[in-house]
Each structure stands twice: as C-alpha cells, then as structure tokens.
C-alpha positions in Angstrom: -27.7 4.8 0.9 -30.0 2.4 -2.0 -28.0 1.4 -5.1 -29.6 4.0 -7.5 -28.8 7.1 -4.7 -25.3 5.7 -4.9 -25.2 5.8 -8.8 -26.1 9.3 -9.0 -23.6 10.6 -6.5 -21.1 8.6 -8.0 -22.2 10.4 -11.1 -22.8 13.7 -9.6 -19.2 13.2 -7.8 -17.6 12.3 -11.4 -19.1 15.4 -13.3 -17.9 17.5 -10.6 -14.4 16.6 -10.4 -14.0 16.6 -14.3 -16.0 20.1 -14.5 -12.9 21.5 -12.8 -9.9 22.3 -15.4 -7.1 22.5 -12.6 -8.6 19.0 -10.8 -8.2 17.6 -14.4 -4.7 18.9 -14.8 -3.6 18.1 -11.6 -4.9 14.4 -12.2 -3.2 14.0 -15.4 0.1 15.5 -14.0 0.0 13.6 -10.8 -1.0 10.3 -13.1 2.4 10.8 -15.1 4.5 11.6 -12.2 3.5 8.6 -10.4 4.2 6.4 -13.6 7.9 8.6 -13.6 7.9 7.4 -9.9 7.4 3.9 -10.6 9.4 3.0 -13.4 12.9 4.6 -12.5 14.5 2.1 -10.3 14.9 3.0 -6.8 11.8 5.3 -6.5 8.5 3.6 -5.5 5.3 4.3 -4.9 5.3 4.7 -1.4 8.2 7.1 -1.3 6.1 9.0 -4.6 2.7 9.4 -1.8 5.3 10.6 0.7 6.9 13.4 -0.9 3.8 14.4 -2.6 1.6 14.4 0.7 4.1 17.5 2.3 3.4 19.4 -1.1 -0.8 19.0 -0.6 -0.6 20.5 3.3 -2.0 23.5 1.7 -4.2 22.1 -1.4 -8.1 21.8 0.0 -9.1 17.7 0.2 -10.5 17.4 -3.4 -7.6 18.3 -5.3 -5.3 16.5 -2.2 -6.8 13.9 -3.1 -7.2 13.5 -6.8 -3.4 14.1 -6.7 -2.3 11.1 -4.0 -4.6 8.5 -5.5 -3.9 9.2 -9.2 -0.1 9.5 -8.2 -0.4 5.8 -6.4 -2.5 4.7 -9.2 0.4 5.4 -11.8 3.3 4.5 -9.8 2.4 0.8 -9.2 1.5 0.4 -13.2 4.4 2.5 -13.9 7.0 -0.3 -12.5 6.3 -2.4 -15.1 8.1 0.1 -17.5 11.7 -1.1 -16.1 10.5 -4.7 -15.4 9.2 -5.5 -18.9 12.3 -3.3 -21.1 15.1 -3.8 -19.0 14.5 -7.1 -16.3 14.7 -4.6 -13.5 11.2 -3.9 -11.6 11.1 0.0 -11.0 9.2 -1.4 -8.3 8.6 -4.7 -5.8 5.1 -4.6 -6.9 6.1 -5.2 -10.7 8.6 -8.1 -10.0 6.3 -10.7 -11.2 5.6 -9.0 -14.6 9.6 -9.2 -15.8 9.2 -13.1 -15.4 7.4 -12.6 -19.0 7.2 -9.3 -19.7 10.7 -9.2 -20.5 10.8 -12.3 -22.4 8.1 -10.5 -24.5 10.5 -7.4 -24.8 13.6 -9.5 -26.0 11.4 -11.2 -28.3 9.9 -7.7 -30.2 7.1 -7.2 -28.4 8.0 -4.4 -25.9 5.3 -2.7 -27.3 2.1 -5.2 -26.9 3.8 -6.1 -23.7 3.5 -2.2 -22.8 -0.1 -2.5 -24.1 -1.1 -5.4 -22.0 0.1 -4.2 -18.9 -1.5 -0.9 -19.4 -5.1 -2.3 -19.8 -4.6 -5.1 -17.5 -3.7 -2.6 -14.9 -6.6 -0.2 -16.3 -9.1 -3.5 -15.2 -7.3 -4.4 -11.8 -7.9 -1.0 -10.6 -11.4 -0.7 -11.3 -12.5 -4.2 -9.8 -10.6 -3.0 -6.9 -12.6 -0.3 -6.5 -15.5 -2.0 -7.1 -14.7 -4.1 -4.4 -14.1 -1.3 -1.8 -17.6 0.1 -2.5 -18.9 -3.0 -2.0 -17.6 -4.5 0.6 -16.8 -1.5 2.7 -20.3 -0.3 3.8 -20.2 -4.0 5.4 -17.2 -3.5 7.7 -18.0 -0.2 8.6 -21.4 -1.9 10.0 -19.3 -4.6 11.6 -16.7 -1.7 13.3 -19.8 0.5 14.6 -20.2 -2.2 17.0 -16.7 -2.2 18.4 -15.9 -0.8 21.6 -12.1 -0.2 23.2 -11.7 -3.6 23.8 -11.9 -4.7 20.0 -9.8 -1.6 18.5 -6.8 -2.0 20.9 -7.1 -6.2 19.8 -7.6 -5.0 16.3 -4.6 -2.4 16.3 -2.4 -5.6 17.7 -3.9 -8.3 15.0 -2.8 -5.4 12.6 0.8 -5.3 13.6 1.5 -8.9 14.2 -0.3 -10.2 10.8 2.1 -7.1 8.6 5.2 -8.4 10.9 3.8 -12.4 10.2 3.7 -11.5 6.2 7.0 -9.4 5.8 9.5 -10.7 7.5 11.9 -11.9 4.9 13.4 -14.6 7.0 12.4 -14.6 10.9 9.1 -14.3 11.5 10.1 -12.6 15.1 11.8 -9.6 13.4 8.4 -8.2 11.8 6.8 -8.5 15.5 9.9 -6.9 17.1 9.6 -3.8 14.2 5.8 -3.5 15.2 6.6 -3.1 18.6 9.4 -0.8 17.9 6.7 1.2 16.4 4.4 1.0 19.1 7.1 2.2 21.4 7.6 4.9 18.8 3.8 6.2 18.9 4.2 6.2 22.8 5.8 9.2 23.0 4.4 12.4 24.0 1.5 13.1 26.5 -0.8 10.2 26.6 -4.3 11.3 25.4 -6.3 10.3 28.6 -4.3 11.7 31.4 -2.2 14.1 29.6 1.4 13.1 31.0 4.5 13.3 29.3 6.0 9.9 28.3 9.6 9.2 27.2 10.1 13.2 26.1 13.2 13.3 28.2 12.1 17.1 28.9 12.3 18.1 25.4 8.9 20.5 25.1 9.0 19.9 21.4 8.3 16.1 21.6 4.9 17.0 24.1 2.8 16.8 21.2 4.2 13.2 20.2 6.0 12.4 16.9 4.7 13.2 13.7 3.6 10.4 11.3 4.5 12.0 8.0 7.9 12.5 8.8 8.5 9.2 10.2 7.0 7.8 7.2 9.3 9.8 4.8 12.4 8.5 6.9 11.4 5.1 7.1 10.8 4.5 3.4 12.5 7.2 1.8 16.3 7.1 3.2 17.1 3.3 3.5 15.6 3.3 -0.8 18.1 6.3 -1.1 21.1 5.2 0.5 21.0 1.4 -0.7 20.5 2.3 -4.4 23.3 4.8 -4.5 25.7 2.3 -2.4 24.6 -0.5 -5.1 25.5 1.5 -8.1 23.9 -1.0 -10.3 24.4 -0.4 -14.1 21.0 -0.1 -16.1 20.8 -2.6 -19.3 20.6 -1.2 -23.0 16.7 0.2 -23.1 14.9 -2.5 -25.6 13.0 -1.0 -28.5 9.7 -0.4 -27.7 7.5 -0.8 -31.1 4.2 0.7 -31.1 2.3 0.5 -28.4 -1.4 -1.3 -29.0 -4.0 -2.4 -26.3 -4.0 -6.0 -27.5 -8.0 -6.8 -26.6 -8.4 -10.0 -27.7 -5.8 -11.5 -25.8 -7.1 -9.4 -23.0 -10.8 -11.2 -24.0 -8.9 -14.4 -24.0 -7.6 -14.1 -20.4 -10.5 -12.7 -19.0 -10.6 -15.7 -16.0 -6.9 -14.8 -15.1 -8.2 -11.5 -14.7 -11.4 -11.9 -12.5 -8.7 -14.8 -10.2 -6.0 -11.8 -10.3 -8.1 -9.3 -9.1 -9.7 -11.3 -6.1 -6.4 -12.2 -5.3 -5.2 -8.4 -5.1 -8.0 -7.5 -3.4 -8.1 -10.1 -0.9 -4.5 -9.9 -0.4 -4.5 -5.9 -0.2 -7.0 -5.8 2.5 -4.5 -7.4 5.0 -2.7 -4.9 7.0 0.5 -3.6 5.7 1.4 -6.6 3.0 1.0 -5.0 0.0 1.2 -5.1 -4.1 4.1 -7.2 -4.6 2.7 -10.0 -2.7 -0.3 -10.0 -4.7 1.4 -10.1 -7.9 3.2 -13.0 -7.3 0.4 -14.9 -5.5 -1.4 -14.4 -8.7 1.3 -15.2 -11.0 1.6 -18.3 -9.0 -2.0 -19.1 -9.3 -1.9 -18.3 -12.8 1.1 -20.8 -13.5 -0.5 -23.3 -11.8 -3.8 -23.1 -13.3 -2.8 -23.3 -16.6 -3.1 -26.2 -18.9 0.8 -25.1 -19.9 2.9 -23.9 -17.5 5.9 -24.8 -19.5 5.7 -20.9 -21.9 5.5 -19.2 -18.1 8.5 -17.4 -18.1 9.5 -17.6 -21.5 7.0 -14.5 -22.6 3.7 -15.8 -22.0 0.9 -12.7 -21.8 -1.2 -14.6 -19.2 1.0 -14.1 -16.4 1.8 -10.5 -17.2 -1.6 -9.9 -17.4 -2.2 -11.7 -13.7 0.4 -10.1 -12.2 -0.6 -6.6 -13.6 -4.4 -6.9 -12.6 -3.3 -8.3 -9.2 -1.3 -5.5 -8.1 -3.5 -2.9 -9.3 -6.4 -4.6 -7.6 -4.9 -4.7 -4.7 -4.9 -0.4 -4.2 -8.7 -1.3 -3.7 -8.1 -3.9 -1.1 -5.6 -1.8 0.6 -8.5 1.0 1.3 -10.4 -1.1 2.7 -9.4 -1.2 6.1 -7.8 2.1 5.5 -11.3 3.7 5.1 -13.0 1.5 7.3 -10.9 0.9 10.4 -7.7 2.9 9.9 -5.1 0.1 9.5 -3.4 0.8 5.9 -3.4 -2.6 3.9 -0.1 -1.7 2.2 2.9 0.8 2.6 1.7 3.7 0.0 -1.9 3.3 2.0 0.3 3.9 5.2 1.2 7.4 3.2 -1.9 8.0 2.2 -3.3 7.6 6.0 -1.0 10.3 6.8 -2.1 12.4 4.0 -5.7 12.2 5.3 -5.0 12.8 9.0 -3.0 15.4 7.9 -6.1 17.4 5.9 -8.1 16.6 9.2 -9.9 13.2 8.4 -9.9 10.1 10.5 -10.3 6.9 8.7 -12.2 4.4 10.6 -15.8 3.7 10.7 -16.9 6.9 12.2 -15.7 8.7 8.8 -18.7 7.6 6.9 -20.8 9.3 9.1 -19.0 12.7 9.6 -18.3 12.7 5.6 -21.4 10.5 4.4 -20.1 11.0 0.4 -16.5 10.3 0.8 -16.7 6.6 -0.5 -18.5 7.5 -3.1 -15.8 10.4 -3.9 -13.0 8.2 -3.3 -14.4 5.8 -5.8 -15.4 8.6 -8.5 -11.2 9.5 -8.1 -10.0 5.6 -8.5 -12.2 5.5 -11.7 -10.6 8.7 -13.0 -7.2 8.1 -11.6 -7.0 4.7 -13.9 -8.2 6.3 -16.8 -5.8 8.8 -16.5 -3.3 6.0 -16.1 -4.3 4.1 -19.5 -4.1 7.7 -21.3 -0.7 8.3 -20.1 0.2 5.1 -20.6 -0.7 4.6 -24.2 0.3 7.6 -25.3 3.2 8.9 -23.2 4.8 5.4 -22.3 7.4 6.1 -25.3 8.4 9.2 -23.5 8.7 8.1 -20.4 10.6 4.8 -21.2 13.9 7.2 -22.0 13.8 8.7 -18.7 15.0 5.0 -18.3 18.3 6.4 -19.4 18.6 8.7 -16.1 21.2 7.4 -13.9 20.2 6.7 -10.4 22.9 9.4 -8.9 21.3 12.0 -10.7 17.7 11.9 -9.5 18.6 10.2 -5.9 20.1 13.3 -4.3 16.7 15.2 -6.1 14.8 12.6 -4.0 16.7 13.3 -1.3 16.2 17.3 -0.8 12.3 16.9 -1.8 12.4 14.6 1.7 14.4 17.2 3.4 12.0 20.1 2.5 9.0 18.4 2.8 9.8 17.4 6.5 10.5 20.4 7.7 7.8 22.5 5.4 5.3 20.6 7.8 4.7 23.0 10.1 8.2 24.4 9.6 9.4 22.8 12.1 13.0 21.8 12.6 11.9 18.9 15.0 10.4 17.1 12.3 13.6 17.1 9.9 15.4 15.8 12.9 13.3 13.1 13.4 13.0 12.0 9.6 16.7 12.0 9.6 17.2 10.0 12.8 14.2 7.4 11.8 15.6 7.2 8.3 18.9 6.2 9.3 18.1 3.4 12.2 14.9 1.8 9.7 18.3 1.7 7.2 20.1 -0.2 9.6 17.0 -2.3 10.4 16.9 -2.9 6.7 20.7 -4.1 6.5 20.0 -6.5 9.3 16.7 -8.2 7.4 14.0 -6.2 9.6 11.1 -5.1 7.7 10.1 -1.2 7.8 6.1 -1.8 7.2 5.1 -3.4 10.6 7.3 -0.8 12.3 5.6 2.3 10.4 2.1 0.7 10.9 3.0 0.0 14.8 3.6 3.7 14.4 0.4 4.4 12.8 -1.7 1.8 14.9 0.0 2.9 18.3 -2.3 5.7 19.7 -5.1 3.4 18.9 -3.7 0.9 20.7 -2.9 2.4 23.8 -5.3 4.9 24.4 -8.5 2.2 23.7 -6.1 -0.6 25.5 -6.1 2.0 29.0 -9.4 3.1 28.4 -11.1 -0.9 28.4 -9.0 -1.5 31.6 -10.9 1.8 32.9 -13.8 0.7 32.7 -13.0 -2.7 33.4 -11.4 -1.0 36.5 -8.1 -2.8 36.0 -9.6 -6.7 35.2 -8.0 -8.0 32.0 -10.4 -10.9 32.2 -13.0 -8.8 30.4 -11.4 -9.0 27.1 -12.4 -13.1 27.2 -16.1 -11.5 27.9 -17.2 -10.3 24.5 -17.5 -12.9 21.6 -15.6 -10.2 19.0 -12.8 -9.5 21.5 -12.7 -13.5 21.5 -12.3 -13.7 18.0 -9.9 -11.5 17.5 -7.7 -13.2 20.2 -8.2 -16.2 18.8 -6.9 -15.0 15.1 -3.9 -13.4 17.0 -3.3 -16.5 19.3 -3.5 -19.0 15.6 -1.0 -16.3 13.8 1.5 -16.6 16.7 1.5 -19.9 16.9 1.8 -20.4 13.5 5.3 -19.7 13.5 5.9 -22.1 16.3 7.6 -24.9 14.9 6.1 -27.8 17.2 2.7 -26.5 16.6 3.2 -26.8 12.5 4.7 -29.8 13.3 1.4 -31.0 15.1 -0.9 -29.4 12.7 0.6 -31.4 9.9 0.5 -34.8 11.7 -3.1 -34.2 12.2 -3.6 -32.9 8.8 -2.0 -36.4 7.7 -4.3 -38.8 10.1 -7.1 -37.2 8.9 -6.4 -37.7 5.2 -5.6 -41.5 6.2 -9.0 -41.4 7.2 -10.7 -40.2 4.5 
C-alpha cells in the first residue's frame, strides 16, 4: 500500500471511529479505567487488560480493540500518579518515574510533574505507534518466507529470551518457567493426529486449556495475594496543585524523548520483557548522557520525561512482534493476544492478508487512545489522585470477584474457573521462589505453535532433525538461541571478556 493510500486509510479509520458516539464514550471510559488501574498500587496494566478481555467477549471487534488499547495505554501512564505523589509506583513500568517525580512533588511541583509525565507519555505512545506502522510490513514480508522449521525455532527463541531477561536471580528459573508453560500447552488433543495427551480421561481437557483463564490466574491471583499479605499503608497524598503541560521543558528535552522512544520500541519488541525494563534503561541512558548526572534523583525533569516516554513507546514496540509474528512483547500484550484470539483473530504474518486494514485501524485506535489518555490526565488527574486513599483491602477483593466471574463467563465453563485458581496458586508459589511468570504465560501462548510446527517439520523431513541446519533463517535462529544460552554460562562469559580484553590491548 502506497504512503498516500495509507494516510487516506488512516484518516478514514480515525473518522470512522469518531463518528460512532458509543466508541468515543468507551474510548474515554476505558482510558480513565486504565489510569485508575495504573494509579492504584496492586493493580496493573496486565490485570486490567485481562479482566476487561473477559468483559469484551460479546463485543464486536472495533469496540473490543478500542476498550482494550485505551485501557492498556492509560494503565501504563497511570502508574506515574502514585509514583510521583506517593513514591509507590502503581505499576512496575513507572518505577523509574518515582526517582525524579517524587522529589518534584515534595518540592511542591507535583502538578508540573504530572503535566510533564502526561505529555511525555502521549508523545511516547505516538512514536511507538509510528514504529509499529513503519516496521510491521517489513517484518511480515520476512515472516511470510517462514516455514514450520522457522516458526518452531522462533517460538523457542521467544521463550528462551523471555526467560533470560525476566528472571530476578537465576536465568535457569526463567527457562524452567517457560518450559512449564510449554508443558501446559500440550494438554488436550494434538492438532495433527487428534490424539489426547495429559487429559487423564477428563473430557473437559480434550480441547486443551483456555488461554484467558491462565492469563488471569497467572497475573491476578499472585498480585492479589501478595498485596493483601504486605498490608503496606500508603503515605499521605501530596498536594497536586495545578496540572499544566510544560511544553518548554518538553521542547528542551527533545533529544531525551527521541532516544527514549527508540529504547522503548526496541525493548518492547523483545518477547516478554515489558515496559518496566524500558523505563529503567531509558532513565539510565538519560543519566549517563547528561552533563549533570548528579541532578538525577533530585527532581530532574529529564529523568521523568525519559522514563515515561520509554514505557509508553514500549506499547507500540510490544505490538510489533504480536501483530507480525504472534509473539507478545510484554505481559499486557500477552493479554491482548488472548483477547484477539477470543475474537477470532490469530496474530501472525497471515493477519495482514486476512485483515488488510487491521494495522491501519490499530494505529488509528492507538492515536485516539493516546489523545484520550492526555485529556483524561490533564482534566481529571486531581480526581483520580483521590482514589489513592482507598485501602487495598477494599478494592482487591472486588478485583478477585471480577477475575472469578470473568473466567467462568468465558463459555460458562467451570473447568476454566478451576484452571484459573490452580494456575494462580501455582504462579504465586513460583513467584515466592523468584520464578518469573511472564515466560510461563508466553510458553502457554507459544506452545501450540511450537508443538504443531515441530511435528510438521519432522513429518516433512521424515524424522531427520538435520534439515533444521540446511535452511539459512533456521541457522540464524539456532545461532541466536545458542548465543542466548551461552551468554548465561560463566565459562563462556569469562572467555568472551578475555577475548575482548585482548582485542583492546592490540588496538
């Protein structure tokens, strides 16, 4: 599609969405709900998208996408409220924002800090959307050349890299979590031979496990139990003051905004990593590149702008592998993948052929979602801040009830409810042992793709695994997997460091 045609299609999509009053109301309401989910410590963007997914089961696709994307964008931004005013990040994505946002609030600049973070988040979302539109067609063209060999290795690489980058201590724990997800995905009748596997003669498991109850259980239940156990009291809410977008400060920090957006998009495109890492990496880059690094942590606007631009730009980055390859780039994107599958869409390289206008419509929704987030943030921030006084012991039981109702309402199947509870308890135990949950969920999502394509590839090659080494793209993916694994081996790291030291001495 030519650039002029894309622009016309984009303008038409914007006009179509704005011409429907119901969509506009849902857009603004979902954005505000997302801000609330982000602002309240204990609730997260992932949890919000997961709960809303079950409520959109009967919606048409446009309405479901508008509500989910608006909530996603709003929640990533909303975490900055409690980070700035309470020094308690509402979401992990806003942890870096507390470094300079809270000192600004203590100095009486809470309104200015919220104005900066609102505008930076708006710009970051737009730049992430632009990266999605520009890069997705190129990745789709490459992905269309993939066969079963490449798709299996791609799924395996997604699980390995997610486990490597999300483990809080030992990387092997991330890999174990990912392969546990793969094992869960094998439950049910296989797609090729229709033979039951690991069903234990329970007919409700013949069709496999539903993704959405697993998502809700894995993310919601550990979050609820952990927050209720901590019983951490919130500090007194700071006086906000007038919320004014400080465009002069934004203009002075354009280089930080561009760099942070690129970091956010790049990190978002890595499966399973997420917005929190993007915020910290961008904050570190801004501090290291500043002539006055000592100001960071003392109320430096550049630090706040950098972290907020990156975590919202990460949304567009996370949607790049989701739309083009069917691999989510962040935990909220995992939930979004479940929602798309619930509405009959299978993300991947064939999506652009089956739904040629999907990417343009998604870009239009992201633009409107970012605009709704900015308007809600500027106009209603003072009211949303009042919700920070609500104790967690009141709103988390309501969230638990929504999780139970949402899982059961998905087909009115009690098995989904049992599945959600079982996965949730297991996820909580794993979290207590410092096992990351994102690789487990990504394993469940990518398991069917890995299983089906591996078996199909071995059927084509008549059981000969050497065929994996005869294809150029397969060799690249195998090399990427091996390097990712070797990078965690101490002996390999020591050898690489010594090799680099030799090259430096020669240079």
